N, C-alpha and C positions, 0 to 999 in steps of 0.2 A: 655251745652255740647260743645258749639262753641269753647271753649279754648282747648278742648281735641284734636281737629283736628291738633293742632300744636305740640302735644306731640310725642316724639319718640316712635315708635310702640314697640320696644323691651322693653322699660320702662314700657309701658302699659301691655304688656304680662306677664313681670316679676311681676307686682303688681296684675294683674288679669289673671291668667293662662288660665281661661275658654275663654277668648277672642282669644287666639291662637287657641283653638279647633274650635270656631265658624269661624274664617278666613279660616281654613283648610277645613271646610265643604263647603265653597263657592270657593274653588279652589285657595285661596290666601295663598301661603306657606310661611308666615312670620316666623313661628316656626323653619323651616329648613334653613333659610337664615343665612349664616355666617357673614353677614355684619351688617344690621339692623339699618342703620342711617336714614331710612325713617320715615316721620311723618305719623300720621293717615291719614291726607288729601292727602298725596302722594299716599298712598295705594289706596284710593278711586279713585283718578284721573287716576293713571296708569292702573288699571283694568277696569275702565269704565264700571261698571255693568249697566244693565238697571235700570231706575229710580226706579221701584217697588222693584227690588232686592237689590238696594242700601238702600232703605228705610228699607226694612226687616232686612238687615245686621245691620244697624246702630241702630235699635230698640233693637235687640238682645245684641248688645254691651253695649247700654245704660242700659239694664236691669241687666247686670252683674256689670257694674261700679256704677250704682245709683239704687240699689234694692229698690223697693217700692216707688219710686219717679216718678212723671210725669214730663218727660224731653223733652224739644223741640229738635226735631231731625234735625240737620243741613244737608242740601244736597249740594253737590258740584256744582258749577256753570260751566257747561260744556256742550258739545255736547251730545245728547242722542246716546247711542250705537245702531247701525243699527241691524236689524234682521240677516243680513249676512254681513260678512267682505267685504269691498269694498276698496281694496288697490289703492293707487296712482301708476302711471306707474313704477317708480323706485322700489317701494316695491314689486309690482307684479313680477318684474324681479327676485328679491331675493327669493320670495316664489317659483317661478318656478324652481330655482337652487336647492331649498330644495328638491323638488321632485325627482331629480336624486339622491341626497344624501340618501333620504329615500329609494330609491330602493336598494342601496348597503346595508343599515342597515337591510333591510328585508332579504337580502341573507346571512348575517353573521352567523345566527344559523346553516344554511346548510353547510357553509363553515367550521365552527368549528366541526360539527358532522362528517364530511367526511375527515378531515384534516389528511394527512399523511406527516410527517416531511421529509420523504425521497424524496417524489415525488412532494410536493406542495410548495417548497421553492419560486419558481418564482411566483406562485399565490399569496402568501403573500406579496411579493415585489410589485407586480402589485396593490394589494389592497391598500398598504401603499402609492404607487405612486398616486393613485386616491385621497387618503385622503389629502396628502400633496399638490398635484398640483391642484386638483380642489376644494375640500372642503375648504382647508385652503388658499392657495396662490391665488386662483381665486375668491372664494366666500367670506371667512372671510376677506380677504384683502380689499375688496369692502366696507365692513362694517367699519372696523377699520380705513382705510386710507381715506375713503370719507364720508360715512354716519354719523358716530359717531362724525365727526368734527363740525357738526351742533349743537351739544349738549354739555352740561357741562360734562366733563369727570369724575367729582366727584359725579355724580348721582348714587345712589345705584344700580339701575336697570342696568346701563352700567357696573359698577364694577362687578356684577354677570355674565354678558355676557362675559366680558374679562376673567374672572376667568374660565369660561367653556372652552374658547378657549384654555387657557393654560393647563388645565386638559386634553383636547383632544390631545395636542401636547405631553404631558407626556405619555399618553397611547401609542401613536405611537412610541415614543422613546423606551418604554418597549417592544413592539411588536418586534422591530428591534433587541433589545438586546436578546430577546428570540429566535429569528431566528439565531443570531450569535452563540448562545450556543446550538442550536439543541434542545431547550426546548419547546416542544409542548404544554405542560400545560400552560406555561407563555404566549404563543402566543394566545392561546384559551382564557385564563383569560382576557387579555387586549383588545382582539378584542371584546369580549362580554361587557367589561367595556366601551369601546368606543361606542358601539351601544347603550347601556342604557343611557349614558351621552348625546349623540346627539339626541336621540329620545326626551328627555325632553327639551333639549336646543332648538331644532327647534319648539317644541310646544310653549315654551315661547315666541319665537321670532314672530311666525306667529299669535299667539292669543292675546299677550300682548304688546310686544315691538313695533313691526311695526305699529299696529294700533294707539298706543300712540304717536309714532313719527309722524305719518301722521297728527294727530290732532295739532301737534305743528309746522308744516312746513307751510310756506307761499307758494303761487303759484309760486313765483319767486324761492324759495328754491327747490321745486319739479322739476321745469323746469331745473334748474342747475344740480340737482342730476341725472336726466335722461340723460342729455348730457354727463356728466362724466362717468356714467356707460356705455354709448355707446362707448365713447372714450377707455375706459379700455377694453371693450370687443373686439374692433377693434384691439387693441394691442396684444391681446391674441387670435388672429385668428386661428381657427382650434381646440381650446381647448374643447369647448363644444361638437363638433362632435366626437373628438377622445374619450372622456369619456363616451358619450352616446353609441358609439359602444362597448366600453369595458363592460359596464353594460349590454347591449343586449347579448353579448357573455357569460357573467357570467350566466344570467337568463336562456339562452338556455341550458347551461351546467347543472345546478342544478335543472331545471325542468324535466330532463330526468329520 
């Protein structure tokens, strides 16, 4: 089965559809990925399952691909996944920024439920400002302009993340178009769409992308990244404080 590690995962799923179902059960969403240039060994490496889970997964895949045969199960040569995620300092900084974004996402259903297009236009503009200025310009720019430069831009996992960022920007554009047309239904639809997109996006980054990147970075890389992040934050002085206050204010409003 060693040779199968180098096979394209979409090709394997096309030939053996049950493999896609198996991957789904382990939280590896290759069936829904629109890109699919990863090889099987890329999937194993990126998701970094505990050794026993990896062995279990590979046995199930082998049973589908080689039914009735005694197949030697290859294991990826990599670090063992820790019981608890332990991020490097620069990754931890990004995870902390996610927490503020997730606080906004948690408020969106309340905002949508109580939205009045006649009185809440400024509220929607303020939410869009948070998304564009904090989530995108402050946070996503750190990823795209600094962190991702340490990796091959043609990697499937990075293409998926870039695609999510662009989808998020499209949702924001649609929210503003709805605002200009006084179309409350459109605003609600795209606010909820943004929420669902970012919830899954952040989960992918926190649980898959950042741990995988940490395993590939040298100590020198980590030091450089941390310095660059601090420099970026210093240039954006007051941004975190401003948007933390904004979320505090929103939470107080919608908890009443």
